py3Dmol code that shows the C-alpha trace and the ligand (Angstrom):
import py3Dmol

protein = """\
ATOM      1  CA  MET A   1      87.236 -56.150 -76.233  1.00  0.00           C
ATOM      2  CA  ASP A   2      89.010 -53.782 -78.707  1.00  0.00           C
ATOM      3  CA  LEU A   3      88.227 -50.129 -78.758  1.00  0.00           C
ATOM      4  CA  VAL A   4      87.511 -47.734 -81.710  1.00  0.00           C
ATOM      5  CA  LEU A   5      88.031 -44.079 -80.820  1.00  0.00           C
ATOM      6  CA  PHE A   6      85.767 -41.376 -82.545  1.00  0.00           C
ATOM      7  CA  GLY A   7      85.759 -37.727 -82.326  1.00  0.00           C
ATOM      8  CA  MET A   8      85.906 -34.476 -84.535  1.00  0.00           C
ATOM      9  CA  GLN A   9      88.934 -32.545 -84.853  1.00  0.00           C
ATOM     10  CA  GLY A  10      89.566 -30.533 -81.511  1.00  0.00           C
ATOM     11  CA  SER A  11      87.692 -33.285 -79.413  1.00  0.00           C
ATOM     12  CA  GLY A  12      91.051 -34.117 -77.749  1.00  0.00           C
ATOM     13  CA  LYS A  13      90.702 -37.718 -79.022  1.00  0.00           C
ATOM     14  CA  GLY A  14      94.332 -38.100 -79.602  1.00  0.00           C
ATOM     15  CA  THR A  15      95.228 -36.867 -75.980  1.00  0.00           C
ATOM     16  CA  GLN A  16      92.667 -39.171 -74.513  1.00  0.00           C
ATOM     17  CA  GLY A  17      93.792 -42.158 -76.623  1.00  0.00           C
ATOM     18  CA  ASN A  18      97.395 -41.757 -75.369  1.00  0.00           C
ATOM     19  CA  LEU A  19      96.187 -41.541 -71.810  1.00  0.00           C
ATOM     20  CA  ILE A  20      94.039 -44.830 -71.953  1.00  0.00           C
ATOM     21  CA  ALA A  21      96.505 -46.624 -74.149  1.00  0.00           C
ATOM     22  CA  LYS A  22      99.424 -45.999 -71.578  1.00  0.00           C
ATOM     23  CA  ARG A  23      97.210 -46.934 -68.627  1.00  0.00           C
ATOM     24  CA  HIS A  24      95.688 -50.000 -69.897  1.00  0.00           C
ATOM     25  CA  ASN A  25      98.665 -51.234 -72.163  1.00  0.00           C
ATOM     26  CA  LEU A  26      96.711 -51.114 -75.374  1.00  0.00           C
ATOM     27  CA  LYS A  27      98.082 -51.622 -78.786  1.00  0.00           C
ATOM     28  CA  THR A  28      97.290 -48.591 -80.776  1.00  0.00           C
ATOM     29  CA  PHE A  29      96.530 -48.615 -84.491  1.00  0.00           C
ATOM     30  CA  GLU A  30      96.835 -45.026 -85.976  1.00  0.00           C
ATOM     31  CA  THR A  31      96.773 -45.283 -89.763  1.00  0.00           C
ATOM     32  CA  GLY A  32      99.400 -42.422 -90.246  1.00  0.00           C
ATOM     33  CA  ALA A  33     101.806 -43.874 -87.865  1.00  0.00           C
ATOM     34  CA  GLU A  34     101.317 -47.387 -89.295  1.00  0.00           C
ATOM     35  CA  LEU A  35     101.869 -46.050 -92.892  1.00  0.00           C
ATOM     36  CA  ARG A  36     105.166 -44.548 -91.913  1.00  0.00           C
ATOM     37  CA  LYS A  37     106.264 -47.519 -90.109  1.00  0.00           C
ATOM     38  CA  LEU A  38     105.378 -49.948 -92.957  1.00  0.00           C
ATOM     39  CA  ALA A  39     107.155 -47.794 -95.493  1.00  0.00           C
ATOM     40  CA  GLN A  40     110.412 -48.519 -93.912  1.00  0.00           C
ATOM     41  CA  GLU A  41     109.987 -52.221 -94.180  1.00  0.00           C
ATOM     42  CA  ASP A  42     111.231 -54.257 -97.031  1.00  0.00           C
ATOM     43  CA  SER A  43     108.219 -56.296 -97.374  1.00  0.00           C
ATOM     44  CA  PRO A  44     105.744 -56.600-100.281  1.00  0.00           C
ATOM     45  CA  LEU A  45     103.256 -54.259 -98.606  1.00  0.00           C
ATOM     46  CA  GLY A  46     105.912 -51.968 -97.217  1.00  0.00           C
ATOM     47  CA  LYS A  47     107.021 -51.319-100.855  1.00  0.00           C
ATOM     48  CA  LYS A  48     103.638 -50.696-102.070  1.00  0.00           C
ATOM     49  CA  ILE A  49     102.872 -48.033 -99.543  1.00  0.00           C
ATOM     50  CA  LYS A  50     106.447 -46.474 -99.996  1.00  0.00           C
ATOM     51  CA  SER A  51     105.761 -46.123-103.752  1.00  0.00           C
ATOM     52  CA  ILE A  52     102.161 -44.594-103.220  1.00  0.00           C
ATOM     53  CA  ILE A  53     103.681 -42.122-100.537  1.00  0.00           C
ATOM     54  CA  GLU A  54     106.747 -41.236-102.968  1.00  0.00           C
ATOM     55  CA  ALA A  55     104.279 -40.570-105.761  1.00  0.00           C
ATOM     56  CA  GLY A  56     102.272 -38.125-103.528  1.00  0.00           C
ATOM     57  CA  ARG A  57      99.192 -40.222-103.832  1.00  0.00           C
ATOM     58  CA  LEU A  58      96.546 -40.894-101.213  1.00  0.00           C
ATOM     59  CA  VAL A  59      96.398 -44.377 -99.557  1.00  0.00           C
ATOM     60  CA  ASP A  60      92.824 -45.729-100.785  1.00  0.00           C
ATOM     61  CA  ASN A  61      90.466 -47.737 -98.722  1.00  0.00           C
ATOM     62  CA  GLU A  62      91.767 -51.071-100.009  1.00  0.00           C
ATOM     63  CA  VAL A  63      95.298 -50.364 -99.021  1.00  0.00           C
ATOM     64  CA  VAL A  64      94.091 -49.190 -95.647  1.00  0.00           C
ATOM     65  CA  MET A  65      92.396 -52.460 -95.137  1.00  0.00           C
ATOM     66  CA  GLU A  66      95.242 -54.397 -96.253  1.00  0.00           C
ATOM     67  CA  ILE A  67      97.242 -52.578 -93.435  1.00  0.00           C
ATOM     68  CA  ILE A  68      94.736 -53.497 -90.882  1.00  0.00           C
ATOM     69  CA  GLU A  69      94.802 -57.008 -91.860  1.00  0.00           C
ATOM     70  CA  ASN A  70      98.575 -57.107 -91.665  1.00  0.00           C
ATOM     71  CA  PHE A  71      98.318 -55.350 -88.190  1.00  0.00           C
ATOM     72  CA  MET A  72      95.757 -57.858 -86.844  1.00  0.00           C
ATOM     73  CA  LYS A  73      97.988 -60.709 -87.848  1.00  0.00           C
ATOM     74  CA  SER A  74     100.667 -59.341 -85.483  1.00  0.00           C
ATOM     75  CA  ILE A  75      98.154 -58.959 -82.516  1.00  0.00           C
ATOM     76  CA  GLY A  76      97.823 -61.703 -79.864  1.00  0.00           C
ATOM     77  CA  LYS A  77      94.469 -63.045 -78.538  1.00  0.00           C
ATOM     78  CA  ASN A  78      94.904 -61.345 -75.313  1.00  0.00           C
ATOM     79  CA  ASP A  79      95.998 -58.082 -76.694  1.00  0.00           C
ATOM     80  CA  ILE A  80      93.533 -55.063 -76.636  1.00  0.00           C
ATOM     81  CA  VAL A  81      93.608 -52.812 -79.801  1.00  0.00           C
ATOM     82  CA  LEU A  82      92.834 -49.167 -79.790  1.00  0.00           C
ATOM     83  CA  PHE A  83      91.783 -47.953 -83.245  1.00  0.00           C
ATOM     84  CA  ASP A  84      92.391 -44.135 -83.634  1.00  0.00           C
ATOM     85  CA  GLY A  85      90.725 -42.377 -86.523  1.00  0.00           C
ATOM     86  CA  LEU A  86      89.330 -45.299 -88.174  1.00  0.00           C
ATOM     87  CA  PRO A  87      86.981 -46.376 -89.930  1.00  0.00           C
ATOM     88  CA  ARG A  88      86.336 -42.831 -91.211  1.00  0.00           C
ATOM     89  CA  LYS A  89      83.555 -43.569 -93.757  1.00  0.00           C
ATOM     90  CA  MET A  90      80.891 -45.939 -94.363  1.00  0.00           C
ATOM     91  CA  GLU A  91      82.613 -48.180 -96.839  1.00  0.00           C
ATOM     92  CA  GLN A  92      85.692 -48.469 -94.516  1.00  0.00           C
ATOM     93  CA  ALA A  93      83.420 -49.396 -91.604  1.00  0.00           C
ATOM     94  CA  GLU A  94      81.890 -52.326 -93.557  1.00  0.00           C
ATOM     95  CA  THR A  95      85.276 -53.816 -94.480  1.00  0.00           C
ATOM     96  CA  PHE A  96      86.399 -53.049 -90.994  1.00  0.00           C
ATOM     97  CA  ASP A  97      83.412 -55.056 -89.599  1.00  0.00           C
ATOM     98  CA  THR A  98      84.287 -58.068 -91.960  1.00  0.00           C
ATOM     99  CA  LEU A  99      88.021 -57.962 -90.880  1.00  0.00           C
ATOM    100  CA  MET A 100      87.203 -57.767 -87.228  1.00  0.00           C
ATOM    101  CA  LYS A 101      84.739 -60.775 -87.662  1.00  0.00           C
ATOM    102  CA  LYS A 102      87.375 -62.735 -89.641  1.00  0.00           C
ATOM    103  CA  PHE A 103      90.001 -62.238 -86.836  1.00  0.00           C
ATOM    104  CA  GLY A 104      87.242 -62.977 -84.226  1.00  0.00           C
ATOM    105  CA  ARG A 105      87.475 -59.606 -82.372  1.00  0.00           C
ATOM    106  CA  GLU A 106      84.852 -57.654 -80.602  1.00  0.00           C
ATOM    107  CA  PHE A 107      85.027 -53.941 -80.346  1.00  0.00           C
ATOM    108  CA  MET A 108      83.227 -51.065 -78.671  1.00  0.00           C
ATOM    109  CA  GLY A 109      83.089 -47.477 -80.224  1.00  0.00           C
ATOM    110  CA  ILE A 110      83.970 -44.574 -77.946  1.00  0.00           C
ATOM    111  CA  LEU A 111      83.011 -41.163 -79.137  1.00  0.00           C
ATOM    112  CA  ILE A 112      84.607 -38.039 -77.419  1.00  0.00           C
ATOM    113  CA  GLU A 113      81.580 -35.866 -78.321  1.00  0.00           C
ATOM    114  CA  ILE A 114      81.861 -31.921 -78.764  1.00  0.00           C
ATOM    115  CA  SER A 115      79.666 -29.644 -80.849  1.00  0.00           C
ATOM    116  CA  GLU A 116      81.020 -28.008 -84.082  1.00  0.00           C
ATOM    117  CA  LYS A 117      80.917 -24.559 -82.478  1.00  0.00           C
ATOM    118  CA  VAL A 118      83.340 -25.899 -79.746  1.00  0.00           C
ATOM    119  CA  ALA A 119      85.634 -27.625 -82.315  1.00  0.00           C
ATOM    120  CA  MET A 120      85.775 -24.426 -84.433  1.00  0.00           C
ATOM    121  CA  LYS A 121      86.705 -22.330 -81.274  1.00  0.00           C
ATOM    122  CA  ARG A 122      89.332 -24.865 -80.239  1.00  0.00           C
ATOM    123  CA  LEU A 123      90.980 -25.256 -83.617  1.00  0.00           C
ATOM    124  CA  THR A 124      91.186 -21.512 -84.428  1.00  0.00           C
ATOM    125  CA  THR A 125      92.750 -20.726 -81.099  1.00  0.00           C
ATOM    126  CA  ARG A 126      95.070 -23.678 -80.776  1.00  0.00           C
ATOM    127  CA  ARG A 127      98.824 -23.469 -81.739  1.00  0.00           C
ATOM    128  CA  ILE A 128     101.492 -26.189 -82.346  1.00  0.00           C
ATOM    129  CA  CYS A 129     105.189 -26.389 -81.614  1.00  0.00           C
ATOM    130  CA  LYS A 130     107.121 -25.445 -84.668  1.00  0.00           C
ATOM    131  CA  LYS A 131     109.623 -28.359 -83.992  1.00  0.00           C
ATOM    132  CA  CYS A 132     107.992 -31.277 -82.146  1.00  0.00           C
ATOM    133  CA  LYS A 133     104.381 -30.653 -83.300  1.00  0.00           C
ATOM    134  CA  GLU A 134     102.931 -30.650 -79.817  1.00  0.00           C
ATOM    135  CA  VAL A 135      99.545 -28.991 -79.717  1.00  0.00           C
ATOM    136  CA  TYR A 136      98.650 -26.452 -77.301  1.00  0.00           C
ATOM    137  CA  PRO A 137      95.055 -25.011 -76.511  1.00  0.00           C
ATOM    138  CA  ALA A 138      94.272 -21.254 -76.117  1.00  0.00           C
ATOM    139  CA  THR A 139      94.560 -21.720 -72.363  1.00  0.00           C
ATOM    140  CA  TYR A 140      98.113 -22.324 -72.557  1.00  0.00           C
ATOM    141  CA  LYS A 141      99.577 -18.787 -72.242  1.00  0.00           C
ATOM    142  CA  GLU A 142     103.385 -19.310 -72.909  1.00  0.00           C
ATOM    143  CA  ASN A 143     104.894 -18.462 -76.290  1.00  0.00           C
ATOM    144  CA  THR A 144     107.280 -21.492 -76.253  1.00  0.00           C
ATOM    145  CA  CYS A 145     106.813 -25.312 -76.172  1.00  0.00           C
ATOM    146  CA  ALA A 146     106.839 -26.839 -72.734  1.00  0.00           C
ATOM    147  CA  LYS A 147     108.656 -29.950 -74.019  1.00  0.00           C
ATOM    148  CA  CYS A 148     111.349 -28.651 -76.386  1.00  0.00           C
ATOM    149  CA  ASN A 149     111.246 -24.708 -75.875  1.00  0.00           C
ATOM    150  CA  SER A 150     110.681 -24.023 -79.550  1.00  0.00           C
ATOM    151  CA  GLU A 151     108.387 -21.465 -80.863  1.00  0.00           C
ATOM    152  CA  LEU A 152     104.526 -21.961 -81.255  1.00  0.00           C
ATOM    153  CA  ILE A 153     102.833 -21.305 -84.394  1.00  0.00           C
ATOM    154  CA  THR A 154      99.225 -21.445 -85.771  1.00  0.00           C
ATOM    155  CA  ARG A 155      99.048 -24.155 -88.363  1.00  0.00           C
ATOM    156  CA  ASN A 156      98.226 -22.838 -91.912  1.00  0.00           C
ATOM    157  CA  ASP A 157      95.203 -25.154 -92.219  1.00  0.00           C
ATOM    158  CA  ASP A 158      93.756 -23.969 -89.034  1.00  0.00           C
ATOM    159  CA  ASN A 159      91.885 -21.139 -90.640  1.00  0.00           C
ATOM    160  CA  VAL A 160      87.986 -20.947 -90.566  1.00  0.00           C
ATOM    161  CA  GLU A 161      87.617 -22.052 -94.353  1.00  0.00           C
ATOM    162  CA  ALA A 162      89.657 -25.012 -94.025  1.00  0.00           C
ATOM    163  CA  ILE A 163      88.193 -26.189 -90.683  1.00  0.00           C
ATOM    164  CA  ILE A 164      84.703 -25.859 -92.012  1.00  0.00           C
ATOM    165  CA  ILE A 165      85.789 -28.380 -94.873  1.00  0.00           C
ATOM    166  CA  ARG A 166      87.152 -30.775 -92.186  1.00  0.00           C
ATOM    167  CA  LEU A 167      84.159 -30.534 -90.159  1.00  0.00           C
ATOM    168  CA  GLN A 168      81.906 -30.978 -93.139  1.00  0.00           C
ATOM    169  CA  ALA A 169      83.789 -34.076 -94.108  1.00  0.00           C
ATOM    170  CA  TYR A 170      83.318 -35.509 -90.615  1.00  0.00           C
ATOM    171  CA  ARG A 171      79.569 -34.674 -90.501  1.00  0.00           C
ATOM    172  CA  ASN A 172      78.903 -36.315 -93.926  1.00  0.00           C
ATOM    173  CA  GLU A 173      81.285 -39.273 -93.858  1.00  0.00           C
ATOM    174  CA  THR A 174      82.217 -40.252 -90.051  1.00  0.00           C
ATOM    175  CA  LEU A 175      78.867 -39.352 -88.466  1.00  0.00           C
ATOM    176  CA  PRO A 176      76.808 -42.015 -90.341  1.00  0.00           C
ATOM    177  CA  VAL A 177      79.492 -44.630 -89.281  1.00  0.00           C
ATOM    178  CA  ILE A 178      78.816 -43.383 -85.442  1.00  0.00           C
ATOM    179  CA  GLN A 179      75.229 -43.695 -85.946  1.00  0.00           C
ATOM    180  CA  LYS A 180      75.734 -47.181 -87.299  1.00  0.00           C
ATOM    181  CA  TYR A 181      77.499 -48.296 -84.502  1.00  0.00           C
ATOM    182  CA  GLU A 182      75.083 -46.465 -82.057  1.00  0.00           C
ATOM    183  CA  ARG A 183      72.122 -48.611 -83.637  1.00  0.00           C
ATOM    184  CA  GLU A 184      74.049 -51.651 -83.128  1.00  0.00           C
ATOM    185  CA  GLY A 185      74.804 -50.850 -79.377  1.00  0.00           C
ATOM    186  CA  LYS A 186      78.472 -50.459 -79.999  1.00  0.00           C
ATOM    187  CA  MET A 187      79.084 -46.897 -78.949  1.00  0.00           C
ATOM    188  CA  ILE A 188      79.931 -45.164 -75.727  1.00  0.00           C
ATOM    189  CA  LYS A 189      79.434 -41.337 -75.811  1.00  0.00           C
ATOM    190  CA  ILE A 190      81.676 -39.234 -73.520  1.00  0.00           C
ATOM    191  CA  ASN A 191      81.219 -35.462 -73.120  1.00  0.00           C
ATOM    192  CA  GLY A 192      84.384 -34.014 -74.651  1.00  0.00           C
ATOM    193  CA  GLU A 193      83.510 -30.357 -73.653  1.00  0.00           C
ATOM    194  CA  GLN A 194      84.959 -30.707 -70.318  1.00  0.00           C
ATOM    195  CA  ALA A 195      88.498 -30.271 -68.758  1.00  0.00           C
ATOM    196  CA  ILE A 196      90.938 -33.052 -70.093  1.00  0.00           C
ATOM    197  CA  GLU A 197      91.111 -34.726 -66.417  1.00  0.00           C
ATOM    198  CA  ASN A 198      87.218 -34.964 -66.435  1.00  0.00           C
ATOM    199  CA  VAL A 199      86.990 -36.456 -69.932  1.00  0.00           C
ATOM    200  CA  ASP A 200      89.499 -38.868 -68.690  1.00  0.00           C
ATOM    201  CA  LYS A 201      87.634 -39.657 -65.622  1.00  0.00           C
ATOM    202  CA  ASP A 202      84.420 -40.356 -67.501  1.00  0.00           C
ATOM    203  CA  LEU A 203      86.404 -42.493 -69.917  1.00  0.00           C
ATOM    204  CA  GLU A 204      87.889 -44.662 -67.247  1.00  0.00           C
ATOM    205  CA  ILE A 205      84.420 -45.308 -65.742  1.00  0.00           C
ATOM    206  CA  ALA A 206      83.182 -46.273 -69.028  1.00  0.00           C
ATOM    207  CA  LEU A 207      86.125 -48.599 -69.797  1.00  0.00           C
ATOM    208  CA  LYS A 208      85.437 -50.572 -66.533  1.00  0.00           C
ATOM    209  CA  HIS A 209      82.306 -51.963 -68.311  1.00  0.00           C
ATOM    210  CA  VAL A 210      84.300 -52.936 -71.495  1.00  0.00           C
ATOM    211  CA  LEU A 211      87.871 -53.885 -70.712  1.00  0.00           C
TER     212      LEU A 211
END
"""
ligand_1 = """\
1
ZN
Zn 108.200 -28.682 -78.894
"""
view = py3Dmol.view(width=600, height=400)
view.addModel(protein, "pdb")
view.setStyle({"model": 0}, {"cartoon": {"style": "trace"}})
view.addModel(ligand_1, "xyz")
view.setStyle({"model": 1}, {"stick": {}})
view.zoomTo()
view.show()
C-alpha cells in the first residue's frame, strides 16, 4: 500500500518521510523535486514544465496531476510510493483518487499532527544553513551547520505574518482533505509534538499494519 504524508509546516514531516523512505526503500514523490527533475528532461512534459518555471509561473493542478501520472507509469507493481506534500487541496485530492484508482493503487494517509501553536513556535525559532539549506530547530545551539560548517540564518519568510498565512492556507485547504480521508478510514494520526525519535517509533508501529 502506498503512503501519503500529511502535516503542517513545522511538523517534521520531511524528516520523518526521509527516515521511513530509507528504512523501507520507498519511492518518494515530492512535487518540487519531481518538477526540477522533469525540467531537465527533453520530453514534451519536461519542456512544458521548463517553460512554466522560466516564465516564473506556478504549476497548476492540471500539470501536477500530469506529473503524477507520468511518475506512476514508472512505478512497478511491488514498489511502495511515499507521496509527500500532496494532495494539498480538495480538487487535487479528487483527481489524485481518480489517478490512484486508474493505476490500481491503494493508499493510506499518515498525519504528523501538531497544533498551530507548536508550529508557530518551531517555525519562528528554527534556522537554516545558508549553503545546504539543512533546517535546525531551536534546540540546536551551534551557529554553524553540522553538515557543511556554513552559517545558520533565519529564513526571510519565517516571520509571524508569513507563517500565519501559510498555516491558514493549510487549515482552509489541506485540512478538509485530511478530514475526507479520515471519514474514508484512510488516515493514521501520529503525535508530532514529541521528540523526533519518538515520532519515528510511533510511525514504525503504525506502518507495521499497512506496509
Ligand atoms: Zn549546511
